[in-house]
ZALUM-296038 format. One record per residue (C-alpha): x negated, y negated, z; residue number from 1; residue in three letters. Coordinates in nm, 4 decimals. Layout:
N
         x         y         z  resi  resn
         X         Y         Z   NUM   Ala
...
REM end
This chain:
454
         x         y         z  resi  resn
    5.4997    5.9213   -5.1096     1   Unk
    5.3981    5.9826   -5.4464     2   Unk
    5.3762    5.6292   -5.6914     3   Unk
    5.4904    5.6981   -6.0296     4   Unk
    5.5314    5.4847   -6.2995     5   Unk
    5.8871    5.4154   -6.3676     6   Unk
    6.0507    5.3358   -6.6642     7   Unk
    6.1579    4.9455   -6.5267     8   Unk
    6.0600    4.5865   -6.6293     9   Unk
    5.7636    4.5168   -6.3986    10   Unk
    5.7263    4.1494   -6.3156    11   Unk
    5.4849    3.9511   -6.1183    12   Unk
    5.6285    4.0200   -5.7774    13   Unk
    5.5000    4.4058   -5.8550    14   Unk
    5.1629    4.2732   -5.7644    15   Unk
    5.2622    4.2660   -5.4413    16   Unk
    5.5007    4.5655   -5.4044    17   Unk
    5.2263    4.7942   -5.6030    18   Unk
    4.9660    4.7237   -5.3062    19   Unk
    5.1651    4.7239   -5.0134    20   Unk
    5.3439    5.0711   -5.1098    21   Unk
    4.9739    5.1823   -5.1476    22   Unk
    4.8237    5.0246   -4.8621    23   Unk
    5.0489    4.8067   -4.6541    24   Unk
    4.7648    4.7279   -4.3742    25   Unk
    4.5061    4.6068   -4.5907    26   Unk
    4.7354    4.4153   -4.7944    27   Unk
    4.8968    4.2337   -4.5045    28   Unk
    4.5230    4.1677   -4.3773    29   Unk
    4.4265    4.0046   -4.6812    30   Unk
    4.7619    3.7717   -4.7151    31   Unk
    4.7197    3.6666   -4.3606    32   Unk
    4.3457    3.5879   -4.3689    33   Unk
    4.4438    3.4031   -4.7004    34   Unk
    4.7198    3.1882   -4.5172    35   Unk
    4.4719    3.1222   -4.2789    36   Unk
    4.1999    3.0294   -4.4917    37   Unk
    4.4443    2.7915   -4.6415    38   Unk
    4.5049    2.5779   -4.3339    39   Unk
    4.1174    2.5430   -4.2594    40   Unk
    4.0577    2.2243   -4.5072    41   Unk
    4.3140    2.0285   -4.3764    42   Unk
    4.2371    2.1363   -4.0078    43   Unk
    3.8813    1.9761   -4.1373    44   Unk
    3.9740    1.6444   -4.2205    45   Unk
    4.1874    1.6288   -3.9174    46   Unk
    3.8569    1.7242   -3.6704    47   Unk
    3.6536    1.5311   -3.9063    48   Unk
    3.8296    1.2227   -3.8877    49   Unk
    3.8522    1.3214   -3.5002    50   Unk
    3.4704    1.3455   -3.4754    51   Unk
    3.3686    1.0266   -3.6300    52   Unk
    3.6303    0.8231   -3.4571    53   Unk
    3.5154    0.9763   -3.1397    54   Unk
    3.1515    0.8945   -3.2166    55   Unk
    3.1973    0.5542   -3.3032    56   Unk
    3.3855    0.4651   -3.0151    57   Unk
    3.1008    0.6628   -2.8074    58   Unk
    2.8176    0.4478   -2.9857    59   Unk
    3.0790    0.1371   -2.9150    60   Unk
    3.0549    0.2490   -2.5529    61   Unk
    3.4972    0.2447   -2.5702    62   Unk
    3.5138    0.6280   -2.5018    63   Unk
    3.3469    0.9055   -2.2780    64   Unk
    3.0538    1.1371   -2.4368    65   Unk
    3.2517    1.4390   -2.3122    66   Unk
    3.5633    1.3686   -2.5388    67   Unk
    3.3391    1.4762   -2.8678    68   Unk
    3.2574    1.8125   -2.7670    69   Unk
    3.6096    1.8804   -2.8172    70   Unk
    3.6159    1.8812   -3.2328    71   Unk
    3.2853    1.9629   -3.2578    72   Unk
    3.3613    2.2966   -3.0514    73   Unk
    3.6764    2.3238   -3.2920    74   Unk
    3.4688    2.2494   -3.6298    75   Unk
    3.1800    2.5226   -3.5389    76   Unk
    3.4547    2.7933   -3.4610    77   Unk
    3.6331    2.7254   -3.8126    78   Unk
    3.2675    2.7594   -3.9914    79   Unk
    3.2052    3.0729   -3.7596    80   Unk
    3.5600    3.2355   -3.8802    81   Unk
    3.4754    3.1797   -4.2092    82   Unk
    3.1765    3.3295   -4.2027    83   Unk
    3.3147    3.6320   -4.0431    84   Unk
    3.6271    3.6560   -4.2141    85   Unk
    3.3924    3.6585   -4.5231    86   Unk
    3.2629    3.9842   -4.4338    87   Unk
    3.5655    4.1693   -4.2494    88   Unk
    3.7323    4.0703   -4.5958    89   Unk
    3.4911    4.2182   -4.7952    90   Unk
    3.5055    4.5451   -4.6452    91   Unk
    3.8903    4.5150   -4.6783    92   Unk
    3.9105    4.4559   -5.0058    93   Unk
    3.6173    4.7511   -5.0792    94   Unk
    3.8878    5.0316   -4.9273    95   Unk
    4.2174    4.8634   -5.0708    96   Unk
    4.0288    4.9123   -5.4000    97   Unk
    3.9543    5.2909   -5.3521    98   Unk
    4.2835    5.3950   -5.2673    99   Unk
    4.4310    5.1425   -5.5866   100   Unk
    4.1943    5.3708   -5.7487   101   Unk
    4.3054    5.6969   -5.6194   102   Unk
    4.7116    5.5883   -5.6033   103   Unk
    4.7423    5.3737   -5.8991   104   Unk
    4.5108    5.4709   -6.1569   105   Unk
    4.6180    5.8471   -6.1361   106   Unk
    5.0077    5.7091   -6.1876   107   Unk
    4.9104    5.5680   -6.4957   108   Unk
    4.6788    5.8746   -6.5972   109   Unk
    4.9931    6.0579   -6.5069   110   Unk
    5.2159    5.8683   -6.7218   111   Unk
    4.9682    5.8638   -6.9832   112   Unk
    4.9422    6.2446   -6.9879   113   Unk
    5.3073    6.2989   -7.0042   114   Unk
    5.3372    6.0405   -7.3278   115   Unk
    5.4864    6.2558   -7.6768   116   Unk
    5.2306    6.2755   -7.8669   117   Unk
    5.3037    6.0397   -8.1442   118   Unk
    5.2711    5.7299   -7.9246   119   Unk
    4.8760    5.9011   -7.9592   120   Unk
    4.8756    5.8912   -8.3089   121   Unk
    5.0233    5.5497   -8.3652   122   Unk
    4.7982    5.2679   -8.3598   123   Unk
    5.0143    4.9983   -8.2452   124   Unk
    5.0972    5.2282   -7.8975   125   Unk
    4.7519    5.3511   -7.8406   126   Unk
    4.6173    4.9849   -7.8728   127   Unk
    4.9098    4.9331   -7.5675   128   Unk
    4.8162    5.2192   -7.3765   129   Unk
    4.4397    5.1227   -7.3940   130   Unk
    4.5029    4.7834   -7.2557   131   Unk
    4.7600    4.9296   -6.9816   132   Unk
    4.5102    5.2231   -6.8552   133   Unk
    4.1492    5.0317   -6.9355   134   Unk
    4.1034    4.9277   -6.5463   135   Unk
    4.4798    4.9645   -6.3861   136   Unk
    4.4074    4.9464   -6.0899   137   Unk
    4.1925    4.6769   -6.1072   138   Unk
    4.4269    4.4835   -6.3368   139   Unk
    4.6911    4.5157   -6.0287   140   Unk
    4.4247    4.3831   -5.7423   141   Unk
    4.3500    4.0740   -5.9640   142   Unk
    4.6840    4.0231   -6.0400   143   Unk
    4.7364    4.0109   -5.5932   144   Unk
    4.4356    3.8084   -5.5828   145   Unk
    4.5789    3.5679   -5.8316   146   Unk
    4.8947    3.5594   -5.6168   147   Unk
    4.7314    3.5190   -5.3119   148   Unk
    4.5361    3.2503   -5.4446   149   Unk
    4.8383    3.0681   -5.6058   150   Unk
    4.9800    3.0839   -5.2533   151   Unk
    4.6447    2.9310   -5.1305   152   Unk
    4.6499    2.6549   -5.3422   153   Unk
    4.9940    2.5721   -5.2793   154   Unk
    4.9625    2.5558   -4.8781   155   Unk
    4.6213    2.3730   -4.9099   156   Unk
    4.7889    2.1384   -5.1482   157   Unk
    5.0829    2.0912   -4.9806   158   Unk
    4.8913    2.0571   -4.6165   159   Unk
    4.6470    1.8098   -4.7655   160   Unk
    4.9690    1.5873   -4.9393   161   Unk
    5.1490    1.6189   -4.6067   162   Unk
    4.8119    1.4026   -4.4610   163   Unk
    4.8334    1.1566   -4.7167   164   Unk
    5.1692    1.0922   -4.7146   165   Unk
    5.1694    1.0450   -4.3628   166   Unk
    4.8688    0.7279   -4.3998   167   Unk
    4.9405    0.6453   -4.7698   168   Unk
    5.2750    0.8061   -4.9614   169   Unk
    5.2126    0.6862   -5.2665   170   Unk
    4.8755    0.7803   -5.3123   171   Unk
    4.9992    1.1677   -5.2864   172   Unk
    5.3265    1.1030   -5.5223   173   Unk
    5.0686    0.9631   -5.7867   174   Unk
    4.8174    1.2886   -5.7699   175   Unk
    5.1200    1.5345   -5.7615   176   Unk
    5.2798    1.3453   -6.0826   177   Unk
    4.9286    1.3518   -6.2598   178   Unk
    4.8763    1.7549   -6.1882   179   Unk
    5.1980    1.8433   -6.3350   180   Unk
    5.0936    1.8248   -6.6757   181   Unk
    4.7842    2.0191   -6.5823   182   Unk
    4.9987    2.2999   -6.4490   183   Unk
    5.2045    2.3399   -6.7052   184   Unk
    4.8815    2.3143   -6.9851   185   Unk
    4.7088    2.5564   -6.7628   186   Unk
    4.9949    2.8497   -6.8024   187   Unk
    5.0110    2.7825   -7.1531   188   Unk
    4.6432    2.7895   -7.2414   189   Unk
    4.6378    3.1002   -7.0367   190   Unk
    4.9102    3.3008   -7.2326   191   Unk
    4.7180    3.2162   -7.5487   192   Unk
    4.4180    3.3642   -7.4389   193   Unk
    4.5459    3.6591   -7.3469   194   Unk
    4.7072    3.7122   -7.7142   195   Unk
    4.3998    3.6142   -7.8380   196   Unk
    4.2320    3.8534   -7.6413   197   Unk
    4.5211    4.1670   -7.7782   198   Unk
    4.4144    4.0813   -8.1039   199   Unk
    4.0624    4.0867   -8.0653   200   Unk
    4.0723    4.4251   -7.8808   201   Unk
    4.1714    4.5657   -8.2050   202   Unk
    3.8590    4.4757   -8.3931   203   Unk
    3.6831    4.5798   -8.0657   204   Unk
    3.7958    4.9150   -8.0528   205   Unk
    3.6622    4.9752   -8.4182   206   Unk
    3.3447    4.7997   -8.3243   207   Unk
    3.2713    5.0190   -8.0163   208   Unk
    3.3825    5.3447   -8.2033   209   Unk
    3.0973    5.2441   -8.4735   210   Unk
    2.8746    5.1549   -8.2420   211   Unk
    2.9008    5.5039   -8.0942   212   Unk
    2.8609    5.6621   -8.4682   213   Unk
    2.5300    5.4193   -8.4663   214   Unk
    2.4084    5.4924   -8.1340   215   Unk
    2.5317    5.8231   -8.0564   216   Unk
    2.2654    6.1331   -8.0121   217   Unk
    2.5370    6.3644   -8.1789   218   Unk
    2.5520    6.1660   -8.5011   219   Unk
    2.1791    6.1407   -8.5343   220   Unk
    2.1454    6.4130   -8.8127   221   Unk
    2.4204    6.2725   -9.0214   222   Unk
    2.2937    5.9409   -8.9966   223   Unk
    1.9383    6.0530   -9.1360   224   Unk
    2.1266    6.2921   -9.3999   225   Unk
    2.3863    6.0446   -9.5825   226   Unk
    2.1220    5.7129   -9.4739   227   Unk
    2.4651    5.5470   -9.4081   228   Unk
    2.3265    5.3187   -9.0760   229   Unk
    2.2860    4.9787   -9.2583   230   Unk
    2.6078    5.0303   -9.3866   231   Unk
    2.7917    5.1071   -9.0321   232   Unk
    2.6012    4.8644   -8.8856   233   Unk
    2.7110    4.5820   -9.1609   234   Unk
    3.0853    4.6967   -9.0464   235   Unk
    3.0262    4.7067   -8.7059   236   Unk
    2.9043    4.3448   -8.6975   237   Unk
    3.2138    4.2350   -8.9391   238   Unk
    3.4231    4.3299   -8.6596   239   Unk
    3.2192    4.2268   -8.3486   240   Unk
    3.2391    3.8738   -8.4948   241   Unk
    3.5704    3.8973   -8.6014   242   Unk
    3.6693    3.9464   -8.2308   243   Unk
    3.4062    3.6914   -8.1149   244   Unk
    3.5389    3.4186   -8.3231   245   Unk
    3.8944    3.4936   -8.1860   246   Unk
    3.8283    3.4883   -7.8196   247   Unk
    3.6001    3.1827   -7.8815   248   Unk
    3.8697    2.9525   -8.0413   249   Unk
    4.1037    3.0401   -7.7954   250   Unk
    3.8404    2.9361   -7.5086   251   Unk
    3.7463    2.6087   -7.6790   252   Unk
    4.1176    2.4656   -7.7389   253   Unk
    4.1862    2.5477   -7.3628   254   Unk
    3.8264    2.3890   -7.2507   255   Unk
    3.9193    2.0652   -7.4568   256   Unk
    4.2775    2.0593   -7.3355   257   Unk
    4.2157    2.1157   -6.9550   258   Unk
    3.8844    1.9197   -6.9191   259   Unk
    4.0338    1.6448   -7.0999   260   Unk
    4.3318    1.6223   -6.8401   261   Unk
    4.0859    1.6768   -6.5865   262   Unk
    3.8795    1.3494   -6.6244   263   Unk
    4.2027    1.1333   -6.6766   264   Unk
    4.2907    1.2648   -6.2988   265   Unk
    3.9270    1.2590   -6.1980   266   Unk
    3.9677    0.8559   -6.3052   267   Unk
    4.2723    0.7626   -6.1283   268   Unk
    4.1857    0.9469   -5.7741   269   Unk
    3.8269    0.7222   -5.7578   270   Unk
    4.1374    0.4021   -5.8173   271   Unk
    4.3011    0.5894   -5.5281   272   Unk
    3.9975    0.5844   -5.2585   273   Unk
    3.8955    0.2353   -5.3794   274   Unk
    4.2515    0.1066   -5.3210   275   Unk
    4.2266    0.3124   -4.9650   276   Unk
    3.9661    0.0312   -4.8519   277   Unk
    4.2103   -0.2343   -4.8076   278   Unk
    4.4356   -0.0654   -4.5346   279   Unk
    4.0851    0.0636   -4.3843   280   Unk
    4.0094   -0.3203   -4.4079   281   Unk
    4.3397   -0.3728   -4.2556   282   Unk
    4.3018   -0.1544   -3.9510   283   Unk
    4.5858    0.0494   -4.0480   284   Unk
    4.3502    0.3817   -4.0647   285   Unk
    4.0719    0.4375   -3.8835   286   Unk
    3.6863    0.5278   -4.0756   287   Unk
    3.7372    0.8743   -3.9858   288   Unk
    4.0689    0.9098   -4.1448   289   Unk
    3.9462    0.7057   -4.4573   290   Unk
    3.6506    0.9889   -4.4872   291   Unk
    3.8987    1.2236   -4.4246   292   Unk
    4.1547    1.1084   -4.6563   293   Unk
    3.8612    1.0317   -4.9406   294   Unk
    3.7495    1.3788   -4.8843   295   Unk
    4.1080    1.5348   -4.9246   296   Unk
    4.1627    1.3015   -5.2653   297   Unk
    3.8696    1.4675   -5.3760   298   Unk
    3.9371    1.8386   -5.2505   299   Unk
    4.3131    1.7744   -5.4611   300   Unk
    4.1225    1.6755   -5.7359   301   Unk
    3.8814    1.9858   -5.7501   302   Unk
    4.1997    2.1852   -5.6982   303   Unk
    4.4048    2.0242   -5.9453   304   Unk
    4.1218    2.0348   -6.2327   305   Unk
    3.9161    2.3221   -6.1952   306   Unk
    4.0714    2.5830   -5.9518   307   Unk
    4.4208    2.5388   -6.0897   308   Unk
    4.3162    2.6061   -6.4745   309   Unk
    4.1559    2.9061   -6.3183   310   Unk
    4.4583    3.0364   -6.0996   311   Unk
    4.7367    2.9382   -6.4061   312   Unk
    4.4934    3.0803   -6.6477   313   Unk
    4.4597    3.4121   -6.4708   314   Unk
    4.7987    3.4052   -6.3947   315   Unk
    4.9363    3.4305   -6.7225   316   Unk
    4.6953    3.7042   -6.7993   317   Unk
    4.8483    3.9089   -6.5249   318   Unk
    5.2396    3.8182   -6.6320   319   Unk
    5.1129    3.9022   -6.9720   320   Unk
    4.9632    4.2614   -6.8145   321   Unk
    5.3143    4.3444   -6.6358   322   Unk
    5.4688    4.2864   -6.9739   323   Unk
    5.2253    4.5326   -7.1439   324   Unk
    5.3045    4.7649   -6.8439   325   Unk
    5.6718    4.7489   -6.8896   326   Unk
    5.6383    4.8403   -7.2537   327   Unk
    5.3986    5.1349   -7.1305   328   Unk
    5.6584    5.2406   -6.8947   329   Unk
    5.9713    5.2618   -7.1460   330   Unk
    5.7045    5.5100   -7.3887   331   Unk
    5.8948    5.8073   -7.3993   332   Unk
    5.7881    6.1296   -7.2678   333   Unk
    5.7687    6.4936   -7.3257   334   Unk
    5.9066    6.7280   -7.0353   335   Unk
    5.6243    6.9084   -6.8806   336   Unk
    5.3569    6.7433   -7.0944   337   Unk
    5.1512    6.7381   -6.7599   338   Unk
    5.2539    7.0963   -6.6267   339   Unk
    4.9766    7.3860   -6.5690   340   Unk
    4.9964    7.6625   -6.7702   341   Unk
    5.2445    7.9490   -6.6891   342   Unk
    5.0966    8.1905   -6.4850   343   Unk
    5.1546    8.4835   -6.7780   344   Unk
    5.3146    8.5073   -7.0865   345   Unk
    5.4288    8.8244   -7.3233   346   Unk
    5.1721    8.8083   -7.6006   347   Unk
    5.3470    8.6930   -7.9441   348   Unk
    5.3968    8.9982   -8.2013   349   Unk
    5.5587    8.7385   -8.4879   350   Unk
    5.5884    8.3740   -8.5315   351   Unk
    5.8339    8.2702   -8.8392   352   Unk
    5.8690    7.9498   -8.9733   353   Unk
    6.1701    7.9515   -9.1558   354   Unk
    6.2855    7.6472   -9.3882   355   Unk
    6.0599    7.4160   -9.1999   356   Unk
    6.0313    7.0452   -9.2888   357   Unk
    5.8346    6.7780   -9.1320   358   Unk
    5.7497    6.4085   -9.1815   359   Unk
    5.5189    6.2376   -8.9340   360   Unk
    5.7301    5.9292   -8.7205   361   Unk
    5.7512    5.5895   -8.9068   362   Unk
    5.6876    5.7542   -9.2398   363   Unk
    5.9259    5.9241   -9.4965   364   Unk
    5.6474    6.1411   -9.6261   365   Unk
    5.7193    6.5124   -9.5860   366   Unk
    5.4083    6.6911   -9.4942   367   Unk
    5.5655    7.0154   -9.5071   368   Unk
    5.9097    7.0979   -9.7040   369   Unk
    6.1271    7.4071   -9.6872   370   Unk
    5.8060    7.6238   -9.5335   371   Unk
    5.8927    7.9622   -9.4693   372   Unk
    5.6026    8.2125   -9.3515   373   Unk
    5.5521    8.4911   -9.1007   374   Unk
    5.2231    8.5481   -8.8733   375   Unk
    5.2305    8.9034   -8.7318   376   Unk
    4.9887    8.9996   -8.4524   377   Unk
    4.6481    9.1576   -8.4748   378   Unk
    4.6281    8.9495   -8.8238   379   Unk
    4.3837    8.6992   -8.9545   380   Unk
    4.5062    8.4041   -9.1329   381   Unk
    4.3581    8.1039   -9.3066   382   Unk
    4.5254    7.8124   -9.4284   383   Unk
    4.3372    7.6170   -9.6807   384   Unk
    4.4309    7.3174   -9.8454   385   Unk
    4.3147    6.9646   -9.9279   386   Unk
    4.3539    6.6759   -9.6696   387   Unk
    4.6737    6.6144   -9.5889   388   Unk
    4.8012    6.9411   -9.7221   389   Unk
    4.9626    7.0459   -9.3776   390   Unk
    4.7024    7.2629   -9.2238   391   Unk
    4.6886    7.0598   -8.8788   392   Unk
    5.0529    6.9729   -8.8672   393   Unk
    5.1469    7.3620   -8.8471   394   Unk
    4.8968    7.3917   -8.5295   395   Unk
    5.0572    7.0791   -8.3619   396   Unk
    5.4112    7.1852   -8.4692   397   Unk
    5.3503    7.5233   -8.3540   398   Unk
    5.1654    7.3805   -8.0125   399   Unk
    5.4668    7.1899   -7.9267   400   Unk
    5.3409    6.8305   -8.0050   401   Unk
    5.6132    6.7312   -8.2450   402   Unk
    5.9687    6.8813   -8.1831   403   Unk
    6.1414    6.6493   -8.4601   404   Unk
    6.1278    6.8887   -8.7784   405   Unk
    6.3931    7.0546   -8.9471   406   Unk
    6.4560    7.4299   -8.9789   407   Unk
    6.3645    7.6751   -8.7049   408   Unk
    6.0245    7.8225   -8.5640   409   Unk
    6.0501    8.1398   -8.3992   410   Unk
    5.8658    8.3261   -8.1617   411   Unk
    5.9464    8.6783   -8.1248   412   Unk
    6.2958    8.5871   -8.2329   413   Unk
    6.3222    8.3036   -7.9884   414   Unk
    6.3361    7.8872   -8.1099   415   Unk
    5.9949    7.7420   -8.0006   416   Unk
    6.1934    7.4442   -7.8632   417   Unk
    6.3679    7.6800   -7.5935   418   Unk
    5.9790    7.7585   -7.4517   419   Unk
    5.8737    7.5488   -7.1394   420   Unk
    5.5512    7.3247   -7.2064   421   Unk
    5.3943    7.5746   -6.9655   422   Unk
    5.4341    7.8364   -7.1574   423   Unk
    5.3311    7.7281   -7.4683   424   Unk
    4.9789    7.5994   -7.2850   425   Unk
    4.9343    7.9886   -7.1769   426   Unk
    5.0551    8.1237   -7.5149   427   Unk
    4.8018    7.9198   -7.7542   428   Unk
    4.4323    7.8271   -7.7534   429   Unk
    4.3350    7.5358   -8.0190   430   Unk
    3.9789    7.4782   -8.0919   431   Unk
    4.0078    7.1228   -8.3040   432   Unk
    3.7510    6.9961   -8.5217   433   Unk
    3.6141    6.6951   -8.2757   434   Unk
    3.5114    6.9906   -8.0108   435   Unk
    3.3265    6.9536   -7.6673   436   Unk
    3.0576    7.0650   -7.6005   437   Unk
    2.9551    7.1282   -7.2438   438   Unk
    2.6065    6.9894   -7.1380   439   Unk
    2.5053    7.2865   -6.9220   440   Unk
    2.5859    7.6857   -6.9845   441   Unk
    2.8642    7.8162   -6.8195   442   Unk
    2.6401    8.0877   -6.6766   443   Unk
    2.4974    7.8153   -6.4807   444   Unk
    2.7797    7.6449   -6.3970   445   Unk
    2.9568    7.9546   -6.2598   446   Unk
    2.6214    8.0232   -6.0163   447   Unk
    2.6643    7.6494   -5.8828   448   Unk
    3.0227    7.6940   -5.8483   449   Unk
    2.9421    8.0262   -5.6181   450   Unk
    2.6835    7.7958   -5.4218   451   Unk
    2.9384    7.5647   -5.3411   452   Unk
    3.1986    7.8448   -5.1965   453   Unk
    2.9156    7.9519   -4.9714   454   Unk
REM end
C-alpha cells in the first residue's frame, strides 16, 4: 500500500506510525535496541557494585576468588553488546533512511505536485511548503529518534530512581522534584526556538536567492552590465544578519535559562552524594553500592541537565513540524494536477474568452475585466502591455492554473472547466521567461538513451 499525505491532524504519534508503515522491521529493531540500551546503565551500576564488594571481600579473604569472575564477565558482555549494537544499528538506520526517503519524501512531493497553483504564488503557504518539504524524511526520522530517546531516558531515569529509592528514597524524590522545572523549561524553549527558526527562514530564503544572483554563472553578464554586485551584496548581508540575530537571541535565552537551572541541580546532587557518606559509615550500604549510587546520581544529573534539554528541545521542534505537516496536508489540491498528459487530444481550432474577469486570490484588484477575444488556429498572436496588464495571467487561466474567474473560456465550444488536467497538458506547451536550459544537447542525450537500451 502506497503512503499518502492524508488530510488530517498529525501528532507526535505519527512519528511512530509513519516509520512503522514504511519499514516495520527496521523500526522495531531500533526500538528494541534502545530499550536494551536504556537498561544498561542500571545494570552497570548493580554489576559494578557487586564487583567492587566482591573484590573487597576477596582481598580480605572473606570470599572465594572465583566469585569475582561472574560480575566481571557480565560487564564485559555489556561492553561487547554496546560495540556490536552500535555498528548494527548504524546499518539499520541507513537502510531505514533509504526507505523513508523513497516513500515519505515521494508522498510529500506528490502532494506538492497536486496543490492548487494559488498556494505556490502565496508567500505564506510557500514558506510552509518549504518548511515541510525541505527534508521531510529527515524530519520524520529525527522525530522518531527523539521519541525513542525520550523513552530511553524515561526507562534509564526510572530504573536508576528505583535503585535510589531502594537504598536512599529521599535522594530520588529530591532529584525528581528539582528536575520537573527543567522539563517544563526545555519544552518552552524548544517551541520558542522553532518559532524563531520559522521567522528566520523568511529572511534566509531571500538571502539564498540573493546569494544565487551574486554567485550564479547565469547571472555573470547581467552583473557585469548593470554593476549591481555591491548593492545585492549589501541586501544579502542585511537578510543574513537579520536571520542570524533572530536565531542567536532565541538560543542565548535558552542557554541562560537551562544552564542556570542545571547548576542548581548539580549543587543539590553534590549535597546528596555528601549525605550518602552517613549510611556508608553506619554500614547501611556497602562501598560498592555507594560507588554505584554516586555514579547513578551524577548520571541523573547529566541526563536531567544536559540530555533532557536536548531531547525536549528537539521534541518541541518535532511537534511544531507536525503542526506544519497538518497545515500542509489541508492545503487544497487541483484534481488531476499530477496526472500524466493524455495520449492524444484533438488540436484546438478556436479559443474564446467571453466576458472573463479575474482577481488573484487574496486581492480585489481585477487583472482582467470583462475580457472577450477569439483566438483561431494557424494564426500568430502577440499580447503587449505593461507589467501587471494580464499577459501572463491569460496563459495561467488558459492552462488551468486558476479557475476562479468569472465568465467563460471555450475551446472549440467546450468550457475549459470541463477539460481534465491531462487533456490540457497535452493541448498546451508553455515556455515562460524563467526557462530551463539543458546542460547537454538533445542529440547526445538520445545517444546515451540508445546505449542504455542496448
